[in-house]
N, C-alpha and C positions, 0 to 999 in steps of 0.2 A: 653645888657640885664639885667633887674633889678633882683637883689638878694633878695628883699625884699618881703616876703609872711608871714604876721603874723600868728602864730600858733593858732590853735583853742583851746579854753578852753577845759579842762577835762570834758568831757561829764558825767553828772550824770545819764542820761537816756540811756536805750538800745534802740537805734533808728532803729536797724535792724528789731525789732518787728514790726515796722510801716511801713515797706517797702513791696511792692508787688512784692517779689521775686518769681522766678518760683517754682512750686510745682507740682511734678508728680511721679507716680510710674514706669513710663517708664524708664527702667534702661538704663544707659549710656553704660555698657557692654552689648553687644546684647546676648551672650551666645547662638548663633544660633543652634549648634549642639544639644543642650538639648532642647530649646524652639521649635524649627521647628517640632520635632515628636508630641509635645503636640498639637500644631495647626493641624496637620494632624489628630489626633484623634478626635479633636473638629469638623473639617469638616465632618469626618465620622459620627460622633454622631447626628450633626444637619442635615444630608443629604444635603450637600452643593450642590453637582451635581444635585441632583432633583430639589433643590430650583432655581438654575440657569436655568434649563430647564423650569421650571414652569414660571418663570419671563420672559423668552424670547418668550414665546408662541405668535404666531401671527405676530412676527417681520419678516423682510426680512431675508432670510436664508443665512448663510454662512457655508460652509461645507470644513473643511480640513481633506481630506480622508488620513488616516495614511498609510504610506509605511511600510509593514510588515517587521520587522527585524527578522532574524534567531533566533529560540529559540535553541540555542546551547552552551551558555556560559554566564559568567557575563558581565554586559554592560561596555563598555569602553567609553573614553572622547568623542569620535565621537557620540557615542549614546546619551550622556548627551547634547552635542551641539544640536543635531537634535531635541530630545525631547523638550528641553527647548525653542528652537526657536518656535517650533509648539505651545507650551503652550502660549507663549507670544503673538503669532498671534491670537490665538483662544480667549484669555482673552481681548486682545484689541479690537478685532472685536465685542465682546460682550458689551464692555464698549462703544463702538461706537453706540450701539443701534441694533445691528443685533442678530439674532438666531444663535449664533456661537456654534456648538456642535463638541465634539471630541470623536471619539470611537477608542480605540487602537486595533491594530491587529498584528497577527504573522504570519510569513512564517514558516511552519513546516515541508515541504517535502524537498527532494533533498539531494544532497551529503553533506551538512554541518553537517546534523544529520546522515545520513547513514555512513559517513565516521567515526564518534565518535564510532558508534556501531561496526565498523569493527575494530577500534583500541582496543576496549574491547576484541573482539575475538582473534585478534593477540597476544595480551598481555597474553592470555591463551593458545596459540598454537593451536587455532581453525581455521578451515576454514569457512568462512561466508557462501559459496556456498553449504556447507553440511546441513545447517539449513533449514528447511522448510520455504518457503517463507512467509506464514501468521504469522508464529512464529517470524521471523525476523522483519516483518513489525509492529508487536505488540510492541516489544522492542524499535523501533524507535518512535513508537507512545507515549510510556511511558517516554522516554527520552525528546521528545520534550515538553510534559506536564510538566515535573518537572522543565525545564528551563524556560517555559513560566511563571510559578508562581514566580520563583526566580527573573526573569526580570520584572515581574509586580510590585513587591514590590520595586525594586530598581528604577523604573521609577515614582512610586508614591513618593518616597523620594525626588524626585527633585522638588516637588511641582506641578507636571502636574495634572490637573484636568481633569477627562474625566470619561466615563462609564466603569470603571475597573471591575465591576461585570459581564459585559456582552460584553467582547472583541469578536473580530472575530478571526477565525483561519483557515488556508486553509486546515487543517486536520480534521475540524469538518465535520460530515456526510452531511449536507447540503450543505456545500462549496464544498466538493469533487463532489457532484452530480451536482452543477452548472458549475464547472470547466469542468467536462465531457461533459456537455450539450453545453458549449461554443465550445468546440473543435469539436463536433458533427455539429455545425453550420458551421464550415469551410469546413468540409466534405461535407455537404449538398450543400453548394455553389459552390464546385469544386475547393476551394483554397488549399485544403490539397491534397498531393500527396506523393508517394513514389518514390524516385530517389535515383541516386547514384552521389555522389559530394565529392569532397575534404572537409572534416571538421576538425576542431581541435579536436585532440584526445589524451585523456590522457591514457598513458599506465599503470600509477600507479592506477587509478581509473576505468580503463577500460570502459570508456563511451566518447561520444562525447561531446564537451563543446561549449557553445556559447561565442561570444567575450565578453560579460559581465563577463564571468566566468574565464577570464584570465587577468594576469598582466605581465608587460614587465620587466624583470629582466636581469642584465647583464650575458652573456653566452659567452663561448669561443667556436668557430666553427672551424672545419677543412675547409680550402678552397683548391680548386683545379681549375687550368686552363686545360682544356682538349680539345684536337683536335680531329675533325670529318671529316674524308676525304669526298672530293666531289665525288659523283659516277658519272656514265656515263651521257653524255648529257651536260655536262659543256662546256663553251668556252674553246678554246685551251690554253689561258694563265692560266686557272684555273684547268687544267688537273690534275696537281699533287698538288694543294693546299688543305689546311685543314681550316675548319672554327673553331675557337676558342671560346669556351664558359668558363664561370666562374660561380662556384656554392659554397655555403657555406653548401650544404646538400650533400656531395658525395654518401650518401646512396640512394638518389632518382636516380641515374643514370641507374639502371637496369629498372626504370619506363620511362626512356627517350623515347619520341616518335616523337618529333619535336624540332626544333630550330627557334626561333623567331628573325626576324630583323625588321628594321623601315626604311620607305622611307625618313624620316627626318634625317637620320644619313648618314655621308658621309663616305664610305668605301674605303680600299685600299688593294692592295696585296704587302705583305712584306716578303722579304727574309733574313734569318739568314746568315751574312757573317763572324762573328767570335764569337766563343763560346768555352769553355773549352771541352776537348774531353768526359768527364765523364757527361756532362750537358744533361738534358734531351731534350732540344731544340738544334738540331744538326745544324752544318753549312750547308747550302743548303735547310733547311727546309722552305717551303713557307706556310703563314698563311694569311688568310683574317680577317682583324681588323677593328675596327672604328678608323679613322685617330686620333680622339682626345684621344684615349686611347692606342694607339700602343706602345708609349714610355713607358708607365707604365706597360703594360703587359711584354715588354722585359726585364725591370728592374727586375720585378718578377721573370722572367725565368733565370736571370743571364747571358743574352745575352750580349756579349761585344760590338757587332757592327752588324748593320742591314740596309738594304736599302729598300726603297719603290719602287716597281716594276711597279705598274700600278694602275690606277682607277678602282674601281669596284663599278659600278652605282648600286644603290639598286634595280633599275628595273630589272637588270641582274639576280638578285638572285630568282626572282619569278619563281617557277615551278622547281628549282633545288632540288635534294635530297642528303642526306649525308648518309654515313655508321654509324652505331652506333659506338661508340667509344670501345666497348666491343666485337665487331663482331669477333675479332680474339681470343678472350678468350673463347667464347662458342657459338657454332652455334645457340643457341637459340636467338641471337641478330643479326642475319642475315637480319632482315627487314630493308626497306628503312626508312629513317629520312627526312621528308620534311622540307624545310624552309618556313615559314608562317609569313605573315606580322603581326605585333603586336603593338596596340597603346601604349602599357606599356613599350616598349623599347626605351632607351635612350643612349645617350654616356656620361653620367655622372659617371658611374662607371662599372667596368667589362671589356668587350670586345666590347660591341656593339651587341652582339648576346646573346639570353636569352635561356638557357636550359630549355626545356619545357617537364614537366612531368605532364600530366593531372590527375593523381592519387593524386598528392601531392601539388597542388597550385591553388589557385582559379583562377588566371590570366591565368595559363596554361590550366586549364579546359576550360576556356571561349574561348580561342583562338582555342583550339582543337575542340569544339562543334561547333564554328562559321564557321570553315572549313569542317565540316563532309561531306556535300554533294560533294564537289570538291575532297577531299581525297578518297571518296568511288569510284567516277568515275576514279579516278587515279589508283585504284586497292589496295589502302592501307587499312589495317585492322583497323578500328576506334574504336574497342573495347578497352575500359580502363582497364588495368590489375590491379589486386589486388596484389600488391607487398610486402605489409606490413599487418601483421594480428593485432589482438586485443591486443595481448601482446607485440607488437613492434618488432616482428621477421619477417624477410625476408621469403617469401613463395616460393613456387616452381615456381611461375612466375617470380622470380629473379635467372634464372640458374646459377649456380655457387656459389651463396651465401646464398642458403637456409639454414635457421637455424640461421644466423647471426642476432644479435639484433642490432636495432637503439637505443634503450634505454632498460634498464632492468626494471624488475618488481618494483624495487626500485626507478626507475626514473634516474639512472646514465648512463653515455655514454656507449653504447655497442660496440661490435667488428666489426660492419657492415663497418664503414668508413675505418678502418685500412685494412679490407679485400679488400674493392673497390680501395684504393690508390694502394695497392700492385699489384692488377690485371691490373690497368690502366698503372703501370710502366713496367709490364711485356710485355704488347703488344705495348709498345711506345706511348701511347695516352696521357700521363701526359706531360704537358708543364712546369708547376710550381705548387707548393703547398705552404700552409702557414697556419696561424691561424688568426681568427678575434674575437676580443671582441666586442661585440655588445648587443643591447638590444633584446631579444628573449622571445616569449610568454611562460609563465608558469602557471600552474593551481594555481589559488590563494588559493586552499584548501590544496594541497598536496605540494606546493611550488616546484614542479618538472618541467622540460621542457616538453612540449607537441609536437606533430608532426602533419602535415596535412596528412590527410589519406583518401583515397577514400572508403566509405563504403555505403551500402544501409541505408538510414534514411529518416525519415518522415519531409516533408517540407511544409511551407506555402509560396504559390507563391507570389512574390511581383509584379510581372509584367503581370500577367494574367487578361484580362478584366473580370468583374464580373457583372452579370446582376443584382444582389441585390445592387450593388454599383452604378448602372446607366451606366453599362458598362465601368466604370472606373476600373483602377487598384488598388490594395491596396497602392501601392507606390503614386500614384496620390492623392488618397483619404487622405493619411496621410499627405503629403505635404501641401495639402490645408488646412488640420485641423491645421497644425503647424502655419500657417498664421493667423488663427482665435484665436489662444490663446495667452494671455498675458503672457510674459516671463520676470521674475525677477531674476536677471538683465537681460535687454534686449539681450545681446549677448548670451544668452542661445539659442535663436531662431536659430542663425546661427549655432550654434554647433550642435544641433539636426537636423537641415535641411540638414547640410551635411552628417551626419551619415545615414539619412534615404535614401538620394538621392543615396548614393553609396553603400548601404548595399546589400549583396546577399539575396537569398531566407532565410527564417527563418527556421532554423533547430530546430524542436520542439521535437525530440525523443531523449531519453537517455536510455542506456542500463544498467538501474538499477533496484532496487527493491522497493525503498521507494518513492512513489509518486502517483499522478493520472494516470491511464493507457490511453495510446491512445486507446480510446474505439471504435475501427473500426474492421470490420470483411473484409477480402479480399477473393475474390473468386479465389480458387486455379486454376482453368483452365484459367481465362482471366486476373487475377490480378487486377481486378476492385474492387474498395472500394463498400460496400454494403451501399446504401443510403435507409433507410427505417424508416419513423417516429414511426411505432409500435415497432421496435427493440430498437431505441433510448429512447422511453418512458420507456420500461421496465428496461433499464439499468439505467436511472434516478430515477426511482422509487426505485431500489434496492440499488443503492448509498445512496440515502436520508435515507433509514431505516438501511443500514448496513455499509455504507462506501465503499470506493473503494476496500475493500478487497473482495468485493462480485465478481470482476472481476478474482481475483485469486483462487477463491474457486473451489473445485472439481465440474465438471459439470456445469460450468459457460457458455459454448459455447451452450449447449443444452438449458439451462434455458432462454438464450436471444433470440436464434434463432428459436427454435421450437414454435409452430408447422408450422411456415410460411416458414422455409427453412431448408434443409438437413445439419445438423452441419458437416457432412463429406466432404461437398463440399467447406467449408470455413476455413480459417486460422484466428485464433484469435491473433490479434497483442499483444505481450508482453511488448514492450517498454513502459516506462513511459514518462510522459510529462516533457520537459524541466521546471524547477521550475520558470523560468521567465514567463512562459505562465500561471502558477498557480497564481503569484502574478499579473501578467497582467490582469487576469480575476477578481480580487477582486472587481473592481467596479460593476460587475455584481450582486454579492450578498450583497454588501455593500450599493451601492446607488440604485439599481434597483429592486432586487428581494423582493417581498412583503411576501414571505413565508419562505425564507431561515433562517433569523435571526430576530425574532420579536424584539429583544433588539435594532435593529438598525433603528427603526422606526423614531427616532428623525432626522436621516440624510439622509432618503431614498428619492429618487426623488417621489414625490406625483403626483397624478393625475391631480393636478392644475398646473403642468408644473415643479414642483421640486425646488430644491434649486436655488436661484438666482446666487450663486457663488460656484464653486467647485474648491478647491485648492489642488495641489500635492506640498508638501515640501521635498526635500531630498537633499543629496550631490550631487555635480556636476558630479560624475561618473555615476549617474543614467540616463544621457542622453543617455548613451548605455545600461542601465539597465531598470530600473523599468519605468521610464517616456515612454521609447521606447516600451517596451513590452506591456504597457497598452494602448499607442496610437495605436500600431498596432491591438491589440485585439479588441478594441472598434471601430476602423475604419473598420475593417474586418468584424464585425458583426452587426454594428449600422451605420456606414458611417460617424461618427464623433468622435472628441477626447473625453475621459471621464471627461476632466477637462477644466476649463475656465482660471485658472491662475496656473503657474508653478513657484515656487521659488526654487532657488537652492543656496546652500552654500558651502564653501570650506571645505578642511581638517584640522585637527588639528596637528599641528607640536609641537616640543619642542621649548624651549626659544630661541634656536639657528636657528631655521627653519629647522631643520632636522626631518626626519620621525621617529617616536617613535617605539622602539623595545625593547624587553626584553634584548637582547644580549647587546645593548648600554646602558641599565639601565636608560633610559631617558623617561620612561612611566609614565605619570600622570594619576592615577586612579581616576574617579570621587568620588568613595567611600571615599578615603582618604582625598580629599579635604573637602568633606562634614563632615566628622569626625572631622577635624581640624579647619574648617573655618565656615562651613554651606552651605546650598544648595543656599541661596540668593547670596553668593559671586559668585558661578559659574554661577547663572543666570544674574548678573550684567555684569560678563565677556563675556557672550554670546551676551547679547543684546547691549553692548557697542562696539562690534567688527564689522568691515566691513565684514559681513559674505560672501560677494560676492567673497572674496579671501581667501586664507588659514589663519587660526588662530594660533597664538602661545600661549602656556601656559607653565608655569614653577613656582616653588616656589617665585621666586621674582615678577613675574607678579601677581600671587594670592596676594601677600603682597599689591602690588600697589591698586589692586581692594578692598582689605579689607580696606585700608586707605580712598580710595574714599568713600566706604560705611559708614566707621565710620563718616565722615563729614556729610553725608546725614542723618544719624541716629541722629547726634546731633542737626542738624536743627529742625527735627521732635520733638526731645525731648524739645528743647527750646520752640518751639511752644506750645506743650502740657503743658509745665510748666507755661507759661504766660497765656494760656486759662484757668487755673484753677481759675483766678480771673474774668473771663468774666461773666457778669450777662446777662442771656438769655433776648433777646428782648431789651436790652439797646444799641439801635442803634442810630447812628448819621446820619442825612439825608445826601445823597451823596454831594449835594450842599454846606453843611456846614463843610465837611471834609478838613482838611489840605491838601495843595498842595502835600506835600509828600506822604500821604495816597492815594490820587488820582492818584498820579504816579504809586504806586505799583498795584493799581487796573487796570490801562492801561497796565502794564506789564503782569498781569493775563488774560486780554482780548487778548492781542497780543499772548500770549503763547497758549490760547485756540485754536486759529485758526492753530497755528503752530504744536501743538501736535495732533489735528485731523488730519490734512494732512499727518504728518509723520507716524501716526498709519495706515491710510488708504493706505498709499504707502509702508507698512511694512518696513519703515525706523528706525528700532529699535536703531541704533547708533545715529541718530539725536534726538530720544527721550531721550537718556541718556544724550547726550550733552546739549539739551536745559535744562532739569531739574537740572543737576548738575551746569550748568552756573548760573541758576537763583537762586537756593537754596544756593550756596555757595558765589556766587558773588553778586547778587541783594538783597538777603535777609540777610545772616549771616554776610558778610563782610560789608554791607552798611546799609540796613534798620534796621535790628535788632540792630546793633551797635549804630546807631542814635538814635533810639528810646528806648533804655533800661532806660535811664534816665526818660523819661517821663513815661515809664510803670512801674517803679520801685518807683519813687518818687512823681509823679504829684498826685494832690488831687483826690479822688474817682469821683469827679464831673467833672474833667478835660475833656473837648472835645478831646483834642489831645490824652489822654490816652484810652479814650472809642473808639475813631476812630481807633487807632492803634489796639486795641484788636478785633475790628470788622473785620479790613482788615487781621488780622492774621488768624482770624477764616475762612474767605473766602480763604485764601491762603491755609491753612492747609487742608481743604476739598478737594480743587482741586488737590494739589500736592499728596496727598495720593492715590486719585483715579487715577491720570496720572501714579503714580509710580506702582500701583498694578499689572499690567501685568508682570513687570519686577522684582520688589521685592515682591513677592507674600505672603511671610511670614511676612516681617517687616510692609508692608502696612496693613495687617490685624491685627497685633498686635498693631500698632498706631490707627487705626481706632477703635478697641474695647476699647482702653484707653479713647478715646474722646466720643464714643458713645457705652457705655456698653449695651449689649443685650445676651439675653439667645441664640437666634438663628440668629443674624444679622451678616453681613459679607460686607467688603468693595467690594468683588467680586460679590455681588448683584447689585451694583451700575453702573450707566451709566454716561458718562462724563457730569458733570453739565453744563447747559446753562449759558452763561455769558452775563449780560446786554450790550447792544450796547453802552449805555452812558458811559461805563467805558473807552472806547477806546478814547483817546485824544492825538493825534499825536503831537500837538503843545506844550502841556504841557510836553510831553516825551522829544521833542527836547529841552526845557528848562532845564530839569533836567539832561539830558546829559551834557549840558555845565557846570551846577553847579558841576556835579560830577567830570568834568575834573579839575576844579579849586581846588576842595576839594583833589584831588590826590596830587597836589603840597604841599597843606598845610600839609597833612598826611606825605609825604616824607620829609618835613623839620622837623616835629616833631619827626620822627623816629631816625634822626640824633642826635637831643637833647636828646632823651631817651637813645640811644646808649652811648653818651658821659656824661651820669648820670647828665645833667643839669637840667632835669626835671624826674619826675617819671611818673604818669599818664598825659595824654593829658590835663586834667582839670586843670593842673598846669600852662597851658600856655594861652597867649593872644597875638597871633601873628598879625602882620600887613601884609596885603595881598595887593600888587600892581598889579593892571590890567591894561594893555596898550591896549588890545583888547576890542574894543568897544562892540562887540557881547557878550562877556563873561562878560564884566562888567554889561551890560544891564540885563543878565540872573539872576544876584545876586540881582536885585532890589526887595526890599520887603521881602527877604528870611532871616530868622534868621540862619545866616551863622555860628555864634558860635555854636548854637545847632546841625547843620549839621556836623560841623567838631569836635564836642565833646570838644570844649575848653570852658573855663569860660568866655572868652570875645574874640573879634576879630575886628580888624579895617580893612575896605576895602577903597583903595584909588586908584584914577586913576593915571596911570603913569607907567614908566619903573621900578622904584624902585632901590635901591643902587646897586652898581656893585657887592658887595660881598652877595647879597641876594640869597637864595636858589631858583633854577629853575630846570625844567625837559625839556629836549630836545624835548620830543613828545608833551608838552603842551606850545606852544608859547604864549608870551604876559602875562605872569603870574610869579610874584616874591614874595617870602615870607620872611619876617624877623621875625624869632621867638623871643618871649619875654615872661618872666614869668608874670603870673596874679599877680595882686595887690589886696590886701585884706585879709580877713580872711577865713579859710577852713571852709566850712559848715560841722557840726558834723553828718548831715544825708546824704546829696547828694555829699559831698566833692567838691562842686564847691567853687573857690575861688573868693570872691567878697567883696567889701566894704559894701554891703548890709546886711552881716550877723549881726544879732543883732538888726535889724530894728524894729522887733516886739517884744515889752517887755515881752510878754507872753512866747515867745520862743527865747530867747536871743542867742541861739548857732547855729540858722539855718537861711537860707535866707527867705525872705518874701514868695516866692513860697512854701518852705517846712513848713513854718509856717501854711499856709492855709491847706496844706495837713494833717498836725498834727492836727489842729483844727477839720476837718472833721473826721479824724480817732479816736480821742478822743471822739467826739459826738457818733460815731457808737460803740464804745467800752468803754462805761462808767466803767465797771468793772475793766478796765486795766489802767483807768486815776489815 
């Protein structure tokens, strides 16, 4: 490599003043925590939401119905994920040319709020039950209103645009009226009934819970193997045998009424042949067990040796009865315990026989009810006992254990199991005992274990044919609706389908005070629900004017029943509705009701057929929550789903993939991220993630996205700075543009289709990947780098310079609009810097149309080859810079050897020195010297770096022998001399 580069003479002129260097007020340092609130104020001042609504009028409609969060505390990172993702979807649908509206909502009833008020009472040593119900409800309402306002401000700070001045809430009077009206529709159609079934019951909160209100946490349970003697009528070989069951809930044994077996399981008769004298299982004891489980049972029972005596065909078990294991402990257990076939019985765990307590298990209840007629004919009492009360205490229907607690009022383990195990030991019914650490249902509010308990509750039937549904059941209707819905991601369909297919009847009653009451009256003599539209109308009218408090007011029964019915003949139900019914009914007043919320007119289904698309978007847990309750409510009252598209996202975990908790100290609060980095960093994190899976966040992850944001911002800043020199209307005809500009326009055309498709598919991570790749790869690292020389140094009249500015202008406008749904604040800031306006906004723009002529796949293929060769040149020069053999790439004049004829042909006619940002370059066909620089991934290209020869231009720093060719400008190249001549002519005062 040559060492000769003549030094440039000392310049007498300040040439930097003649360069078209970027000029912009758009700061490099974003200062988002300070700048974003200013933009929020601006949006409020100009009425941006109203402007968006006005601009979208008449377009095809897209409605994202907001799933209502609970108004009971500051928002957490999961809220931020959800609301930001919703905002990105709504903004992008608007940019796609749809009338996309967002109206926020809140869930204001139920235990999350009632529990907080009770905590306040407990802290003061007061009993909530001593407070008048209307006073208590008012305190709940005030608490919810306070947090609604706090959360509203926190959501707005995320940059979420919507009708914040007119949100919906389930505690608004019109909403309570409509929720009650929806419930009365179920009563009128016969789908609502009062029954007695085992439901999950919270002893701490003293109410039934739905599946969506529990979470499964680790719990240690007592386990027992218990032997039940076979009664009269057994075959001779089973005369002294006992059937063994296994349970993790000894406290349910007083409620035992049957034992289930399976015809698919192979059973045998086993005898203990060797055991310690103090063992519960004695030598000579005979047990009937599943063959696959016998060895495990005897191991748990510490039996040293046993023998299999005989086969016990499952068919021989039908019709046999057992004695209750506690029959010798208390005469109250002297009834027969039948053996019943059950589909749920397997030989995978336990004994092959399942203890059946219809008071305390869904499958137990179903098996018992399915055999009701046969049991009655056999003289067995089929009444289901109430062995546990609302406080978790065993009742008088558990003889010998009355007063024992399953769980205490604080949710701790009570003394019931200990007493039961002692009794089983006393009567010789215990075979073995132990403990099991397993996942057990807990209330997600009190975080305490729940129990299954048979109580009278109000249910909506899943399998009752309904005239209004075309004689279909609610389950059938819902399953059909699931198939008609688009699920994003698609696996959501299978998840909710399985849940709906297997779910029991919907328990809609709660034994609480803060909520919409179950507005039905029951005839005392017959137990029938009163169905009368006149009564329903009076209830709805009162609720619309006074709220649901009207139901609890003195004289409510007389007010609603008289003069049509004698109030003395009817019972007013005092249970309140499951809060999931509340939120599941929101579509009725958010999308349907023309009177309830006038502020929702923009998204309400209209007489012309309503919105083209309705989307629900929540976390994946809502397949068993809001998605499902909304589906069942709408299908039960309207025969179809309330939504067309359902999008689900995962949960937010810490950086290690662990669940966040205060005790672990790994909670990432969105308020802190915004304070330190800004909401746009959170928005970028949300949009870039694969939301179909769980997301991770932590300080280092936030830093990574801050760095990605910095690169995107710098690209915008450079474009704005360069465009300061663009003369409006000074365009170059497309056909006269240099190839490189036409290649970038091709990339814009290509991206236009990809961006539209990705936004239409709600694929936000692809949006971020596309734009990040384009802005940092195609623009900053390539196009901007190549064109800086022309943009800064070319003459004012240069076609290349003018075309480059024109392309940058086109790129800027599109990139900012494409980015706007994600980086809502930054895109607005950049837009206003380029297009200053008193009331303008990037969020009023739709995606710009792109000329079809820009798309040129052949040209793109050529430039992809050029860029491949350029990569080898760039790699070679990096080594030279690292070795300090050159400084800038303009000090180099490499020789490029290309043996690949396809790549060599692509370079024909290209100013490759300009493309590689070198002062000169030589391209030759051939393999090149053995010691030339090569890249493994680019075959057929070799580079020999050399220093450029000549003098360094005082203006553009190119090294060339041509410096000084123009006598008027002896310190610069001929190109720079032309530029200076034009600049001087335009600035005579500076010459």
